[in-house]
C-alpha positions in Angstrom: -2.3 5.0 -3.5 -5.9 6.2 -3.6 -4.9 9.5 -1.9 -2.2 10.1 -4.5 -4.6 9.4 -7.3 -7.0 12.0 -5.8 -4.2 14.5 -5.5 -3.3 14.0 -9.1 -6.9 14.5 -10.2 -7.1 17.6 -8.1 -3.9 18.9 -9.5 -5.0 18.3 -13.1 -8.3 20.0 -12.4 -6.6 23.1 -10.9 -4.2 23.3 -13.9 -7.2 23.1 -16.2 -8.9 25.9 -14.4 -5.7 28.1 -14.6 -5.5 27.4 -18.3 -9.1 28.4 -18.9 -8.6 31.6 -16.9 -5.4 32.4 -19.0 -7.3 31.8 -22.2 -10.1 34.2 -21.1 -7.5 36.8 -20.2 -5.9 36.5 -23.6 -9.3 36.9 -25.3 -9.9 40.1 -23.2 -6.5 41.5 -24.2 -7.2 40.7 -27.8 -10.6 42.3 -27.8 -9.2 45.4 -26.1 -6.4 45.6 -28.6 -8.7 45.2 -31.5 -11.1 47.8 -30.2 -8.3 50.3 -29.5 -7.0 49.7 -33.0 -10.4 50.3 -34.5 -10.9 53.5 -32.5 -7.4 54.8 -33.7 -8.3 53.9 -37.3 -11.6 55.8 -37.1 -9.9 58.8 -35.4 -7.2 59.0 -38.0 -9.6 58.5 -40.9 -11.7 61.4 -39.5 -8.8 63.8 -39.4 -7.3 62.7 -42.7 -10.6 63.2 -44.6 -10.9 66.8 -43.4 
Protein backbone atom coordinates (compact mmCIF):
# COMPACT_ATOMS: atom_id res chain seq x y z
CA UNK A 1 0.00 0.00 0.00
CA UNK A 2 2.78 2.43 0.92
CA UNK A 3 4.68 1.56 -2.27
CA UNK A 4 1.57 2.23 -4.38
CA UNK A 5 1.04 5.58 -2.70
CA UNK A 6 4.66 6.55 -3.43
CA UNK A 7 4.23 5.48 -7.06
CA UNK A 8 1.10 7.64 -7.37
CA UNK A 9 2.93 10.63 -5.90
CA UNK A 10 5.85 10.08 -8.29
CA UNK A 11 3.45 9.77 -11.23
CA UNK A 12 1.65 12.99 -10.31
CA UNK A 13 4.98 14.77 -9.87
CA UNK A 14 6.18 13.60 -13.30
CA UNK A 15 2.92 14.63 -14.95
CA UNK A 16 3.22 18.06 -13.35
CA UNK A 17 6.79 18.42 -14.69
CA UNK A 18 5.61 17.45 -18.18
CA UNK A 19 2.77 19.97 -17.97
CA UNK A 20 5.14 22.75 -16.89
CA UNK A 21 7.50 21.94 -19.77
CA UNK A 22 4.59 22.00 -22.23
CA UNK A 23 3.48 25.40 -20.95
CA UNK A 24 7.01 26.77 -21.35
CA UNK A 25 7.15 25.42 -24.91
CA UNK A 26 3.80 27.06 -25.70
CA UNK A 27 5.11 30.37 -24.35
CA UNK A 28 8.22 30.11 -26.53
CA UNK A 29 6.12 29.42 -29.63
CA UNK A 30 3.83 32.34 -28.79
CA UNK A 31 6.78 34.70 -28.31
CA UNK A 32 8.39 33.54 -31.57
CA UNK A 33 5.11 34.00 -33.42
CA UNK A 34 4.55 37.45 -31.93
CA UNK A 35 8.11 38.49 -32.77
CA UNK A 36 7.83 37.19 -36.34
CA UNK A 37 4.51 39.00 -36.82
CA UNK A 38 6.04 42.26 -35.55
CA UNK A 39 9.03 41.90 -37.89
CA UNK A 40 6.72 41.28 -40.85
CA UNK A 41 4.59 44.26 -39.85
CA UNK A 42 7.65 46.53 -39.69
CA UNK A 43 8.98 45.16 -42.98
CA UNK A 44 5.67 45.77 -44.77
CA UNK A 45 5.25 49.22 -43.24
CA UNK A 46 8.74 50.17 -44.40
CA UNK A 47 8.03 49.25 -48.02
CA UNK A 48 4.46 50.60 -48.09
CA UNK A 49 5.61 54.01 -46.87
CA UNK A 50 8.21 54.33 -49.65
